[in-house]
C-alpha positions as CSV (number, residue, x, y, z in Angstrom):
1,M,10.7,-4.1,-27.8
2,E,13.1,-2.7,-25.2
3,I,11.2,-1.6,-22.0
4,G,13.1,0.6,-19.6
5,I,11.8,0.6,-16.0
6,D,12.6,3.1,-13.2
7,A,13.5,0.6,-10.5
8,S,14.9,3.1,-8.1
9,R,12.1,2.8,-5.6
10,A,12.1,-1.0,-5.7
11,T,15.3,-1.4,-3.8
12,T,14.3,0.5,-0.6
13,P,15.3,-1.4,2.5
14,Q,12.0,-0.8,4.4
15,P,9.5,-0.6,1.6
16,T,6.0,0.9,2.0
17,G,3.1,-0.1,-0.2
18,T,4.2,2.0,-3.3
19,E,7.8,0.6,-3.2
20,H,6.6,-3.0,-2.6
21,Y,4.2,-2.6,-5.6
22,S,7.1,-1.6,-7.8
23,W,9.3,-4.5,-6.8
24,R,6.6,-7.1,-7.1
25,L,5.4,-5.8,-10.4
26,I,8.9,-5.6,-11.9
27,N,9.6,-9.2,-10.9
28,G,6.2,-10.2,-12.3
29,L,7.1,-8.6,-15.7
30,L,10.5,-10.3,-15.8
31,R,8.8,-13.7,-15.1
32,L,6.7,-13.4,-18.2
33,S,8.0,-15.1,-21.4
34,D,7.0,-12.2,-23.7
35,G,10.0,-11.7,-26.0
36,H,10.7,-8.2,-24.7
37,R,14.0,-6.9,-23.3
38,Y,14.1,-5.0,-20.0
39,R,16.5,-2.3,-18.7
40,L,16.2,-1.6,-15.0
41,Y,17.5,1.8,-13.9
42,M,18.5,2.2,-10.3
43,R,20.8,4.2,-8.0
44,E,22.6,1.3,-6.5
45,R,23.2,-2.3,-7.3
46,P,20.4,-4.5,-5.7
47,A,21.1,-7.4,-3.4
48,V,21.6,-10.8,-5.0
49,G,18.2,-12.3,-5.8
50,H,16.3,-9.1,-5.3
51,F,15.3,-9.1,-9.0
52,L,14.8,-12.3,-11.0
53,D,18.0,-13.3,-12.8
54,V,16.9,-13.6,-16.4
55,S,18.8,-13.2,-19.7
56,H,16.4,-10.6,-21.1
57,A,16.9,-8.1,-18.3
58,E,19.8,-5.7,-17.8
59,H,20.6,-3.7,-14.6
60,V,21.7,-0.1,-15.3
61,V,23.2,1.1,-12.1
62,M,23.7,4.9,-12.0
63,P,24.9,6.3,-8.7
64,F,24.0,9.9,-8.2
65,G,23.0,12.3,-5.4
66,R,20.0,14.5,-5.2
67,L,17.8,14.9,-8.3
68,W,18.6,11.4,-9.5
69,T,15.4,11.2,-11.5
70,H,15.4,14.6,-13.2
71,A,19.2,14.8,-13.7
72,R,20.7,11.3,-14.0
73,L,17.8,9.4,-15.4
74,S,17.0,12.2,-17.8
75,A,20.5,12.1,-19.1
76,E,20.1,8.3,-19.7
77,M,16.9,8.9,-21.5
78,L,18.5,11.5,-23.7
79,L,21.5,9.3,-24.6
80,H,20.1,5.8,-24.6
81,P,16.3,6.0,-24.7
82,P,14.3,2.6,-24.6
83,D,11.4,2.0,-26.8
84,V,9.1,2.5,-23.8
85,L,9.8,3.9,-20.4
86,F,7.7,2.7,-17.4
87,V,7.7,4.5,-14.1
88,P,5.8,2.4,-11.6
89,A,6.4,4.3,-8.3
90,H,7.7,7.8,-8.9
91,V,7.6,10.6,-11.5
92,L,8.6,10.9,-15.1
93,P,12.1,12.4,-15.5
94,L,12.2,15.8,-17.2
95,I,13.5,14.2,-20.3
96,H,11.7,11.0,-21.3
97,P,10.6,9.1,-24.4
98,R,7.4,10.0,-26.0
99,R,6.3,6.5,-25.4
100,S,6.2,6.5,-21.6
101,V,3.8,4.9,-19.1
102,V,3.4,5.9,-15.4
103,T,1.5,4.5,-12.5
104,V,-0.5,7.0,-10.4
105,M,-1.4,5.7,-7.0
106,D,-3.8,8.2,-5.6
107,L,-4.7,11.9,-5.3
108,G,-5.1,12.0,-1.5
109,Y,-3.3,15.3,-1.3
110,R,-6.2,16.9,-3.1
111,Y,-8.8,15.7,-0.5
112,Y,-6.7,16.0,2.6
113,P,-4.1,18.7,2.0
114,E,-3.6,19.3,5.7
115,T,-2.1,15.8,6.1
116,H,0.9,16.6,3.9
117,P,3.6,19.2,4.5
118,W,3.0,22.0,2.0
119,Q,6.2,21.4,0.1
120,D,5.2,17.7,-0.5
121,R,1.7,18.8,-1.5
122,L,2.9,21.2,-4.1
123,Y,5.3,18.7,-5.6
124,L,2.7,15.9,-5.6
125,D,0.2,18.2,-7.4
126,W,2.8,19.3,-10.0
127,S,4.3,15.9,-10.6
128,T,1.0,14.0,-10.8
129,R,-0.6,16.6,-13.1
130,R,2.5,16.4,-15.3
131,N,2.6,12.6,-15.3
132,A,-1.0,12.4,-16.3
133,H,-0.5,14.9,-19.1
134,Q,2.8,13.7,-20.6
135,A,2.6,9.9,-20.3
136,R,1.2,8.2,-23.4
137,Q,-0.6,5.7,-21.1
138,V,-1.5,5.9,-17.4
139,I,-2.0,3.0,-15.0
140,T,-4.1,3.5,-11.9
141,I,-4.4,0.9,-9.2
142,S,-8.1,1.6,-8.5
143,G,-11.1,2.9,-10.3
144,A,-11.3,5.6,-7.6
145,T,-7.9,7.0,-8.7
146,R,-8.9,6.8,-12.4
147,D,-12.0,8.9,-11.7
148,D,-10.0,11.4,-9.7
149,L,-7.5,11.9,-12.6
150,I,-10.4,12.6,-14.9
151,R,-12.2,14.9,-12.4
152,H,-9.2,17.0,-11.2
153,Y,-6.8,17.0,-14.1
154,G,-9.0,16.4,-17.1
155,T,-7.0,13.3,-18.1
156,D,-8.3,11.5,-21.2
157,P,-10.1,8.4,-20.0
158,A,-9.0,6.5,-23.1
159,K,-5.4,6.5,-21.9
160,I,-6.1,5.3,-18.3
161,T,-6.2,1.6,-17.5
162,V,-7.0,0.3,-14.0
163,V,-4.7,-2.6,-13.1
164,Y,-5.2,-4.0,-9.6
165,P,-2.0,-5.0,-7.7
166,G,-1.7,-8.5,-6.2
167,V,-1.4,-10.2,-2.8
168,D,2.0,-11.8,-2.2
169,E,1.9,-15.6,-2.4
170,E,3.9,-15.7,0.8
171,I,1.2,-14.0,2.7
172,V,-0.5,-16.9,4.4
173,R,-1.8,-17.6,7.8
174,E,0.8,-18.7,10.4
175,E,-0.5,-22.0,11.7
176,E,2.0,-22.5,14.5
177,P,0.5,-21.3,17.8
178,D,3.9,-21.3,19.4
179,R,5.3,-18.9,16.8
180,I,2.3,-16.6,17.2
181,G,2.9,-16.7,20.9
182,E,6.6,-15.9,20.6
183,V,5.9,-12.8,18.5
184,R,3.1,-11.7,20.8
185,S,5.5,-12.0,23.7
186,H,8.2,-10.2,21.9
187,Y,6.0,-7.1,21.6
188,G,4.5,-7.4,25.0
189,L,0.9,-8.1,23.8
190,T,-2.0,-9.9,25.5
191,D,-3.9,-12.7,23.8
192,S,-6.4,-10.3,22.4
193,Y,-5.4,-7.3,20.2
194,L,-6.6,-5.2,17.3
195,L,-4.0,-4.5,14.7
196,Y,-3.1,-1.7,12.3
197,I,-0.1,-1.9,10.0
198,G,1.0,1.0,7.8
199,T,2.9,4.2,7.9
200,L,2.1,6.5,10.9
201,H,0.8,9.8,9.4
202,P,-2.4,11.8,9.5
203,R,-4.0,10.4,6.4
204,K,-4.2,7.0,8.1
205,N,-6.7,8.5,10.6
206,L,-4.9,7.0,13.6
207,V,-5.8,9.8,16.0
208,R,-9.5,9.1,15.5
209,L,-8.8,5.4,15.7
210,I,-7.2,5.9,19.2
211,R,-10.1,8.0,20.3
212,A,-12.5,5.3,19.0
213,F,-10.5,2.7,20.8
214,G,-10.8,4.7,24.1
215,R,-14.5,4.9,23.6
216,M,-14.7,1.2,22.9
217,L,-12.9,0.5,26.2
218,S,-15.2,2.8,28.2
219,E,-18.2,0.9,26.8
220,W,-16.8,-2.6,26.9
221,P,-19.5,-5.1,27.9
222,S,-18.4,-7.0,31.1
223,E,-19.7,-10.3,29.8
224,A,-17.3,-10.1,26.8
225,G,-14.3,-10.8,29.1
226,E,-10.9,-9.0,28.7
227,S,-10.9,-6.1,26.3
228,P,-8.2,-6.1,23.6
229,M,-5.1,-4.0,23.1
230,L,-4.6,-1.8,20.0
231,V,-1.3,-2.2,18.1
232,L,-0.3,0.5,15.6
233,A,2.6,-0.9,13.7
234,G,4.7,0.8,11.1
235,K,7.4,3.3,10.6
236,K,6.9,7.0,11.3
237,G,5.8,9.1,8.4
238,W,5.2,12.9,8.5
239,L,3.3,14.8,11.2
240,Y,3.1,11.7,13.4
241,D,3.6,13.5,16.8
242,Q,-0.1,14.0,17.4
243,I,-0.7,10.2,17.1
244,F,1.6,9.4,20.0
245,A,0.4,12.5,22.0
246,E,-3.3,11.3,21.7
247,A,-2.5,7.9,23.3
248,H,-0.8,9.8,26.1
249,A,-3.5,12.3,26.5
250,L,-6.2,9.6,26.9
251,G,-4.0,7.6,29.4
252,L,-3.8,4.7,27.0
253,E,0.0,4.3,26.9
254,N,-0.3,0.7,28.2
255,R,-3.1,-0.3,25.9
256,V,-2.0,1.3,22.6
257,I,1.3,-0.2,21.5
258,F,3.7,1.3,18.9
259,P,6.1,-1.4,17.9
260,G,7.6,0.5,14.9
261,Y,8.4,-1.1,11.5
262,I,7.6,-4.8,11.6
263,P,10.3,-7.1,10.1
264,Q,9.2,-9.7,7.6
265,A,9.9,-12.6,10.0
266,H,7.3,-11.1,12.5
267,L,4.7,-10.0,10.0
268,L,2.6,-13.2,9.5
269,P,2.6,-14.3,13.1
270,L,1.6,-10.8,14.2
271,L,-1.2,-10.6,11.6
272,S,-2.4,-14.1,12.2
273,G,-2.7,-13.6,15.9
274,A,-4.8,-10.5,15.7
275,G,-8.4,-10.5,16.7
276,A,-9.1,-8.1,13.9
277,F,-7.3,-5.8,11.5
278,V,-8.5,-2.2,11.7
279,F,-7.7,0.2,8.8
280,P,-9.8,3.4,9.0
281,S,-7.8,5.4,6.5
282,L,-9.2,8.7,5.3
283,F,-7.8,8.0,1.8
284,E,-5.9,5.3,0.0
285,G,-4.7,4.5,-3.5
286,F,-5.4,0.8,-3.0
287,G,-5.1,-0.7,0.6
288,F,-2.7,-3.6,0.4
289,P,-2.9,-4.3,4.2
290,I,-6.6,-5.2,4.2
291,L,-6.0,-7.9,1.6
292,E,-3.0,-9.2,3.5
293,A,-5.1,-9.5,6.6
294,M,-7.8,-11.3,4.7
295,A,-5.1,-13.8,3.3
296,C,-4.1,-14.5,7.0
297,H,-7.8,-15.3,7.9
298,V,-8.2,-12.1,10.0
299,P,-11.5,-10.2,9.9
300,V,-11.2,-6.6,8.7
301,V,-12.7,-3.2,9.7
302,T,-12.0,-0.5,7.2
303,S,-13.5,2.8,6.0
304,R,-15.9,3.6,3.2
305,A,-13.3,6.2,1.9
306,S,-11.9,6.4,-1.6
307,C,-11.0,2.9,-3.0
308,L,-11.3,0.8,0.1
309,P,-14.9,-0.5,-0.5
310,E,-13.8,-1.3,-4.1
311,V,-10.9,-3.4,-2.7
312,A,-12.7,-5.0,0.3
313,G,-15.9,-5.9,-1.6
314,D,-18.3,-7.6,0.8
315,A,-15.5,-9.1,2.9
316,A,-15.0,-6.3,5.5
317,L,-17.0,-4.3,8.0
318,L,-17.2,-0.8,6.6
319,V,-17.4,2.3,8.7
320,D,-17.6,6.1,8.4
321,S,-14.0,7.2,8.6
322,H,-15.0,10.5,10.4
323,D,-17.3,8.9,13.0
324,E,-15.6,7.7,16.1
325,A,-18.7,6.1,17.5
326,D,-19.2,4.1,14.3
327,L,-15.6,2.9,14.4
328,A,-15.9,2.0,18.1
329,R,-19.1,0.0,17.5
330,A,-17.5,-1.9,14.6
331,M,-14.4,-2.8,16.7
332,T,-16.6,-4.1,19.5
333,R,-18.8,-6.1,17.1
334,I,-15.9,-7.7,15.3
335,T,-14.3,-8.6,18.6
336,T,-17.4,-10.0,20.4
337,D,-19.5,-11.6,17.6
338,P,-18.1,-15.0,16.6
339,A,-20.6,-15.5,13.7
340,L,-19.7,-12.1,12.2
341,R,-16.0,-12.9,12.5
342,A,-16.4,-16.3,10.8
343,A,-18.4,-14.9,7.9
344,L,-15.9,-12.1,7.3
345,V,-13.0,-14.5,7.5
346,E,-14.5,-16.8,4.9
347,R,-15.4,-14.0,2.5
348,G,-11.9,-12.4,3.1
349,I,-10.1,-15.6,2.1
350,R,-12.0,-15.7,-1.2
351,R,-11.5,-11.9,-1.8
352,A,-7.7,-12.0,-1.3
353,Q,-7.4,-14.8,-3.8
354,E,-8.8,-12.6,-6.6
355,F,-5.7,-10.4,-6.6
356,T,-2.5,-11.9,-8.0
357,W,0.7,-10.4,-9.2
358,E,0.7,-12.6,-12.3
359,R,-2.5,-11.0,-13.5
360,C,-1.2,-7.6,-12.5
361,A,2.0,-8.1,-14.6
362,R,0.1,-9.4,-17.7
363,E,-2.4,-6.5,-17.6
364,T,0.5,-4.0,-17.1
365,L,2.4,-5.5,-20.0
366,A,-0.6,-5.1,-22.3
367,V,-0.5,-1.4,-21.4
368,L,3.2,-1.1,-22.1
369,E,2.7,-2.9,-25.5
370,R,-0.1,-0.5,-26.3
371,A,2.1,2.5,-25.5
372,G,4.9,1.1,-27.7
373,E,2.6,1.1,-30.8
374,R,3.7,3.6,-33.3
């Protein structure tokens, strides 16, 4: 069977979770010895080694400007359709094979429309509804998203399969204290800091996190020693101005640090040196960062929203994402209670090991094969 894959989002220089998922999953599929042939469609030629160099995969590079998906990829589907088209991180082109599979990450725009520009919200609603209706099979990366597709768009449950993503094998704890110290010094951090990593935009609930952090500092127990910093790492998304403004308004400019996008060389030392990872998102499709923190032996505070309890299991301290006091108490507890920290670290290590890209690829391939049946 010839499987075409929209790989356009897998070559982004600074990938977010969706784009990283696409890249890892594509390489996972290429690694399988399954007898299928793959065609990877993309705008530009990838860097050497970005995708596995295997004889059963062909790179179809199609330079084009705006509307690459609906114009250029559609033309390719019209002229040279594969047996099955898989779109892991975007939308189905206007013209596509009847046997198509798409991954739907989440429907957060339905729950928090105010956190998206209205143009993006309309496009997300149209494209997700269309994906769910027209694809022969739909993959969701959590049970929460599966339930949302059924609830909001009436998608047939029989054509939805939940396939959990994996944790990268390279995500392991940095064991060299000197390396952790170098990265800490590079960003001007003290020995104690709480860390968030992700795109900076409203759905991540960062304004409330900053307020909760301010509350934590005001109530910090003197016997606990020096209070931690808060590091909000990641590139700017949309509607991010209020996040920076909140830190300024509360006089926390020297305690809340915005280092921007974290290069890969700094990621593991920064994670491993954190006192805790705090991820109070209002809504997520999966929540890669909490598993990456667990893999680095860092205790996690996250919210009870959407799929996050599903991903975290019993390995995180769960909070009400709308309750600043609850979040402040959790950050204080996880910073000052060694027994709680140790228990969460132990459970987190086991939890992260349950999510592998090999399993994700094999379960995804089973969906693609099912879609290819006549």
